[in-house]
C-alpha positions in Angstrom: 8.0 -39.7 29.7 9.5 -42.5 27.4 6.7 -44.8 25.9 5.7 -48.2 27.9 4.1 -50.5 27.0 2.3 -52.8 29.8 4.3 -56.1 29.3 3.9 -58.6 32.3 2.5 -58.7 35.7 4.3 -60.8 37.5 2.5 -62.9 41.1 4.4 -64.4 43.7 3.8 -67.5 45.4 5.4 -70.1 47.3 4.2 -72.8 44.4 5.1 -72.3 40.8 3.5 -75.4 39.6 0.5 -75.1 41.4 0.3 -71.3 40.5 0.9 -72.1 36.2 -1.9 -75.1 36.6 -4.6 -72.8 38.2 -3.8 -69.8 35.5 -4.0 -72.8 32.5 -6.6 -74.9 33.6 -8.8 -72.2 35.3 -8.1 -69.2 33.2 -7.1 -70.5 29.8 -4.0 -68.7 30.0 -1.1 -70.5 27.6 2.2 -71.7 28.4 3.1 -71.3 24.6 4.9 -67.5 25.3 6.8 -65.9 22.9 9.4 -63.7 23.5 10.4 -65.3 27.1 13.2 -63.9 29.3 16.7 -65.9 29.5 16.9 -65.8 33.6 20.1 -65.3 35.2 19.8 -67.5 37.8 23.2 -67.1 38.9 23.2 -63.8 39.9 21.3 -62.9 43.2 17.4 -64.8 41.9 17.7 -68.4 41.2 13.8 -69.0 41.7 11.6 -71.4 40.0 9.4 -69.0 37.1 6.6 -70.2 34.9 5.5 -67.6 32.0 2.1 -68.3 30.9 0.3 -65.7 28.7 -3.7 -64.7 27.0 -1.5 -63.8 24.2 -0.5 -60.2 24.6 0.0 -60.2 28.1 2.5 -62.0 29.7 2.2 -63.3 33.1 6.2 -64.6 35.3 4.9 -66.6 38.2 8.4 -66.8 40.3 9.0 -68.1 43.9 9.1 -66.0 46.3 12.5 -64.6 47.7 12.7 -62.3 50.2 16.2 -62.0 49.4 16.6 -61.4 46.7 17.0 -57.5 47.0 19.7 -58.5 49.7 21.8 -60.4 47.6 21.8 -58.5 44.5 22.3 -55.0 46.5 19.4 -53.9 45.3 16.9 -51.3 47.6 13.8 -52.7 45.8 12.9 -56.1 45.5 10.3 -57.1 42.9 9.9 -61.2 43.9 9.6 -60.2 47.4 5.4 -59.4 46.4 5.8 -59.3 42.8 5.1 -56.5 40.4 3.6 -55.4 37.0 5.8 -54.4 34.8 6.2 -51.7 31.2 8.8 -52.0 28.3 10.0 -49.0 27.2 12.1 -48.0 24.1 14.3 -45.6 26.1 14.7 -46.7 29.8 17.1 -43.2 30.6 14.1 -41.2 29.7 12.0 -43.4 32.1 14.6 -42.8 34.7 15.1 -38.8 34.1 11.7 -38.5 34.9 11.5 -40.7 37.9 15.2 -38.8 39.1 13.1 -34.9 38.6 10.2 -36.5 39.9 12.6 -37.2 43.2 11.3 -41.4 42.5 14.2 -43.7 44.2 15.1 -46.7 41.9 17.0 -49.3 41.7 18.6 -50.3 38.6 18.7 -53.8 38.1 21.1 -53.4 34.6 20.5 -57.3 33.7 20.9 -58.5 36.7 18.3 -60.9 36.7 17.2 -61.7 32.7 19.9 -61.6 29.8 19.0 -58.7 27.8 16.9 -56.6 29.5 17.6 -53.8 31.5 15.5 -53.3 34.5 14.6 -50.7 36.9 11.7 -51.3 39.9 10.5 -48.8 42.0 7.3 -48.3 44.1 4.4 -46.1 43.5 2.6 -43.9 45.8 1.2 -47.0 48.0 4.3 -49.3 47.8 3.2 -51.7 45.1 6.8 -52.6 43.1 6.7 -51.3 38.9 8.9 -52.2 36.9 10.5 -50.7 33.6 12.5 -52.8 30.9 13.8 -52.0 28.0 15.2 -54.6 25.6 19.3 -54.4 24.7 19.8 -55.0 21.2 22.4 -57.0 20.6 
């Protein structure tokens, strides 16, 4: 299996600003986040997203969209319930491992985030897992 490093946790909400205020004001997370993704809002998901961090791990607070999978033609929808995300330097190795284990995945490519090639799949309990690789430009 390729190297994996926890990158972000994505929570889905109907009210992004309320969630952002909670995580900033109550839990002390910061909105000064390095390495923010550039959202591709015209490719299937156009919801609001707030980005916070504890200084090491990002938290993405995304506006719920139960139709994002349909809009993009993907089986796995990462903004219906939220997901945990890992970054890798070898996405092809991750895909080979999943295929060998007969775990289906949705390959979103660069549909949602410019410069990130993302795949999404379900763990055994139905939680969405993202693995992405930053594209070299």
